[in-house]
KOLRO-279050 format. One record per residue (C-alpha): residue in one letter; x negated, y negated, z negated. Coordinates in steps of 0.001 Angstrom, whole numbers, plus 500000, padded with zeros to 6 digits. Example, Ala and Ser with C-alpha at 12.3 -4.5 7.8 and 13.67 -1.06 7.14 Angstrom:
BEGIN
A487700504500492200 S486330501060492860 
REM end
This chain:
BEGIN
M523962519154463352 R524305516182465763 T521212514706467392 A520492511033467346 P521010509117470202 P518003508693472459 A516775504888471966 P517800502351474675 V515896502197477935 Q513557499042477661 G513930496427480003 A511535495098481904 T508258493452480748 P509067489641480458 V506597487903483140 T505128485899480391 H503562489524478949 R502689491251481972 A499039491593482462 L497266489422484724 A494957491806486838 P497485494433488392 D500124491566489279 L497172489606490719 A496053493001492708 R499461493604494092 G499857489912495317 L496290489894497023 M496925493564498354 L499965492305500459 L497713489798502412 L495733493091503221 I499184495237504029 A500318492489506430 L496980492214508476 A497125495926508663 H500539496048509729 A500967493061512110 H499160494447515084 M500832497511514904 Y504072495574516362 L501958495136519540 G502917496983523152 G501994496835526438 H498267497627525870 P495998500669525435 A494761500640521680 G492177502619519819 F492244505173516601 R493827502404514271 G496160500712516815 Y494136497859517888 T494234496980521500 L491236497997523940 D492012495356526385 G491671492447523960 D489364489183524312 A486450488893522544 L488563487140519491 D490405490102519373 R487699492565519199 L486074490330516760 V489448490152514289 A490134493862515235 G486255494688514240 V486772492808510352 Q489997494408509898 I489191497966510830 L485707497615508683 L487378495675505751 V490981496035505755 D492310499266507787 G492724502359505611 R491647500060502499 A494880498335502065 L497066501857501686 P494731503119498662 M494656500338496839 F498157499976497003 A498726503537496314 A496201503279493271 L498457500172491940 F501397502482492412 G499822504988489952 Y498601502638487647 G502189501271487525 L504099504131487062 V501949504866483868 Q502859502177482541 L506423502192483023 A506196505727481479 N504266504405478395 R507097501762477948 Q509349504461478336 L507767506405475620 A507549503457473375 T510960503122473100 G511383506811471269 R512639508662474188 S511251512183475114 W509024512979477758 P511359515009479637 Q514094511923479093 V511008509466480846 R510321512244483427 K514020512477484554 V514010508363484717 L510432508497486876 R512123511153489345 R515318509148489711 R513084505994490451 S511023507903492934 L514191509201494582 W515377505794494924 L512180504689496443 L512396507287498932 A515519505993500059 F514647502762500140 G511962503955502878 F514516505522504587 C516198502269505080 H512749500238505594 A512329502634508471 L515504502842509779 L515998499293510473 L513024497621510526 F509236499370510480 F508038502848511176 G505007502541509389 D506878502701505868 I505002503471502889 L507944503119500506 G509073506962501429 A505382507931500657 Y505304506939497378 G508555507937496285 L507840511930497337 I504737511414495786 G506441510294492655 L508544513233492914 V506264515894493052 F503458514812491062 V505166512900488214 G504224515928486124 L500390514834486287 I500902511996484339 R500938514232481013 R498074516513481960 E494530516171481209 D491955514233482984 R490354517548483872 T493684518166485953 V494349514999487419 L490691514736488625 R490911518656490117 A494471517357491551 A492427513954493249 V489901516116494672 A491915518586496511 G494041515387497603 L490790514175499281 V490302517625501315 A493943517676502429 H493477513932503336 V490416514867505788 V492298518055507502 V495319515959508081 L493564512753509340 A491698514676511406 G494589516214513236 F496203512985513514 G492587511723515120 L493093514732517838 L496576513738518347 T494960510563519294 I492985511738521935 S494989514168523289 G498650512811522639 P500646511030525372 K499936507163525128 G503127504596524941 D504428501929523239 T505169501828519350 P508422501845518357 A508469498286517090 A507458497324520889 M510486499161522407 G512674496875524331 D515632498477523313 P516874498646519716 M518376502101519407 E515491503926521411 A513233502020518707 L515474502870515978 M515159506593516761 M511507506744517494 R511050504906513907 L513207507687512336 I511320510285513837 G508172508498513097 W508802508056509331 S510101511390509114 G506598513088510389 M504395510374508763 T505828510337505412 P505015513856504013 T502116514329506099 Y499828511339507013 F500992508695504107 A501724511126501462 A498108512754502222 S496565508927502088 V498369508351499008 V497916511587496874 P493915511136495678 A494101506868495413 F497731507231493374 L495868510104491070 F492833508030490447 G495112505164489733 I496664507276487115 W493229508052485529 A492519504301485182 A495877503585483795 R494982505731480713 R492080503517480141 R494016500325480560 L491173499160483083 L493245496550484739 E495152495323481632 D491675495045479203 P488982494212482252 L486981492498479973 A486452495624477672 H485608497556480969 R483414495420482933 D480715497503483500 L482693500423484804 L484668498409487052 S481234496707488143 R480036499875489091 I483154501024490905 A483198497531492860 V479674497660493908 L479714501562495063 G483039501360496761 T482674498326498853 A479041500068499861 V480686503362500465 A483738501728502481 I481181499399504792 V478822502196505479 G481748504671506223 G483782502183508382 V480943501039510623 P481071504241513090 L484731503737513803 T484605499873513915 L481961500380516734 I484390502750518753 D487525500614518208 T485884498077519643 Q484376499521522574 L480699499004521513 W480094502663521395 T481721505527523352 P480620508796521682 S482198512316522373 D485474513089521448 L484828515317518319 T482099512514516900 A485266510121516908 V487487512344515654 S484842512729512552 A484293508959512740 Y487996508508512099 A488488510828509469 V485447509836507719 H486346505954508087 S489772507078506059 L488209508344503190 T485698506237502348 G488477503855502715 I489867505373499468 A486697504314497768 G487156500424499061 G490726500467498183 L489757501158494387 A486596498778494934 Y489031496082495701 A491453496610492665 A488083496919490732 I487010493433492229 I490113491737491382 G489827492875487606 L486614491727487561 V487765488285488610 A490568488374485772 A488195489345483523 R486535485658484056 M489818483593483422 R490589482046480224 P493736484289478996 G496875482510479383 H495369479826481564 P495655480703484753 G495323477978487672 P497993477225489983 I496581479808492872 V496353482114490469 R499748482008489263 A501316481972492511 L499449484973493433 S500272486776490659 A503915485803491216 C503697487642494571 G502598490432492811 Q505631490535490136 W507789490639493461 S505705493010495454 L508242495329496995 T510319492312497916 C507655490808499629 Y506564493781501115 L510111493988503112 L510037490569503836 Q507243490770505851 S508639493357508005 V511875491319508426 I509336488371509785 F507664490391511776 V510517492453513411 A511857488681514297 V508834487357515730 F507429490182517688 T510192492650518793 P510938492471522091 Y515093491548521759 L514149489146519438 G511372486815519209 G509268488640521961 L505556488124521059 S504802491757521001 T503732491728524645 R502496487936524728 V499895487686522029 G496769489973520902 D495012491095518025 A493942487754516728 A497241485876516916 A498980489003514983 S496681488376512148 G497152484873512400 I501098485368512097 A500110487887509348 V498657485475507069 L501366482853507610 T503997485551506736 W501547486393503441 L501387483053502505 A505360482406502738 T506028485232500472 V503390483985498101 V505086480349498162 L508807481757497905 A507831484025494556 A505959481116493364 L508833479275493418 L511034481479492021 A509495483735489852 P508321481329487049 S511791480644485832 G511741484444484930 R513873485421488211 R512955489093489591 G512943489987493018 P516201491169494668 A514474494322495620 E513168495031492405 V516527493794490821 L518322496388493078 L515916499485492660 R516253499231488721 R519744499214488586 L519805502160490801 T517205503476488574 Y518574502555484762 G522455501416485738 R524065498340484454 R522248499155480829 
REM end
């Protein structure tokens, strides 16, 4: 008996049919990512747990304090939750075409494998703190949980939280006892920087970043099953609770490390490492809260009538992979000693100002090109590698 051929692969969702909240969240999230990454290109200064300089002036310390409290360790979980959310959306679109789950799982794993390759290239050429590789690794390992019951997903998330604390405590101990030196982004020799980027990425992807991504990724799967961001109006009460509780937990949990890294408090090493782990753990709640807040904002907008700013931010979200990589291109051009050379000449405040300008430039670029139906070049390449030319 002949088997019917599989249904054709569904193409990318047309821009006009995309849900507003997930794209808006991704667009705003890229601002937090830029702020969290820019100071990591600085060198020549002693740095704290989160990489901010310890010898900056009052403005640098103020900026560092605000970002440690509200940005660092909060942007990555938000990004991870949106990644899990988007993977469920992608699987649902594939299943809706009539494809079987084994076929869909194969597509998702192929996409994750290419994301891992993107991350390798990103680290090789631009930035040791790449997170694409971690997403690809998580997608390869945990894609099966998309079809498992909620209880299993939430249990895995709790186990991920435990692993997260253990890994972060280990990195905190390394920060205190390990050698101090410039980050790969601030090294003057391009080949030495390249080798150090690969070494750092190879170690951080399966440990630090993967442990940081897993819990939020799984919570994103849970949220996508309930369409929390696709239909935020129907889930306004739940999103409100997540927003309020998550923000409160993140702020309370972030205060101790903020005081330590801005040198307003000098506790014992054990207390400092504990504060570092608590900061990162509560940051997961903060990342989920930020996504919920954006969902609530989207729920208040008239359907089909976003303003020009919202349209621009959503366009940036549609181009999130391209804009993320463009940030690294600009930072390398501006900061590295063998190009722009600002890594040793500016402080945290100036680096954050450059981050905001960089993010604005990517928003403008996406806003100009996305409304015509164009996909970001990185998004087009990832789809071509995943699905072929069909």
